[in-house]
N, C-alpha and C positions, 0 to 999 in steps of 0.2 A: 504494499499499499503506499502511495506515493503521500510524505506530508504536505501540506501546505502554509508557510511560516506567516506569521501576520503581517512583514514585509510586503509577502505576493498580494495577501488580500488587499492590503491597503494600494499598493499600484496597481492592483485591477480595479479597483473602487475610481482612482485617477483618472484611468483609461475610459472608463466607462462615463466618469463626469464627463471630461473631456469630449468624446462622442458627443455624447445630450447637447452640450454646451455648442458646438460647432451645427448641430442640428437646427437648435433653435436657433441663432446665428441667422442661418440661411431662411431660415421661417419669418423672421420678422426683418430682415432685409425686406423679403418677397413682398410683407404686407404692406413694408416701407414707399418702397418703390411704386408698390401698385397705388397707393393714396397719396403717392409726389404727385403721379403726374397725372392722374384723374383733377385732381385740384389745379395743376400746371392747364392743363388744356379744359378745364371748365370755366375757370375764372378770369385764365388771360394773364395772372400775372407775373411779373419777372424770376424764374426761378431760383433768386437769395430769397426776395418776397417768402416765398413759397417753403424753403426752407426753414425760414426765422420761425412761421407757423406750426414747422414739424417740430421745432425746437422749444416752441413754447406748450404745443400738446405733452411733449416728454415730460417737461416740466410738471403740467397739469398730474399729469399720470403718477408722476412722482410724488405727487402733495396727497392725492390722493391715496395711495397706498401708504404713506407714511402715516395720514391721519389713523388709518383702520390698524396703526400698526403701535400705536400712541400710548396703551396701555397693559399691563401686564398681562392681563389674562388676553389680550385684541385675538392673538396668532399664536399656533404650537411652535412654527417655524422656530419664535424667540430672536427673531430682528426687529433692530431699532434704526429708527432713521437718525443719520447726525450728519442734519442738511451742510455744512459747513463740509466738512470730512469728503459728503456722498455727490457732492458739485463737484469738487475737483477728482474725482476718481472718472466720473462721467467727462469732464475737460479732458481728462488723461485718454478717456479711452477716444474720443473724436477726434483727438493729436494723432495718437498712433497710427489710424485710417485714412487722415486727410496730408496727405503728403508736402512738406515744407517747401515753401514758398524758395525759388532758387535765385538765389543772390549773386549780381556778378562780379567778382574780383578785381577790382581795375586795375591791378597790377600787370596781368596777366590778357585781359581784353587786347583784342588787335585793337590798333592805333585808327580813327577813321577821322575824316575832313582831311584839312592842310598839311604838308609833311613841312 
């Protein structure tokens, strides 16, 4: 009989969590992209305006969930909102997937104009 160590069990749980997270990420992305496109086409608002509305919607969802977890016996999951820290986590998540603006290094940029 093969013995399974506690570390093996912990590693398997991490793999399962990663797979569920990846599937959830894909589901949420698809739902948000569909909603974004529907609003964009339905309102003719500029894309950045619609993205701001999406960010505000996410903020209102966070607030509603935080409010539902405000009391000691509100939910058995044990999560407690920490708005300042949570917003930083959300900002980092956004920054991770948005490519940083490239800056031109003037020391190596080609000279333009008259020489």
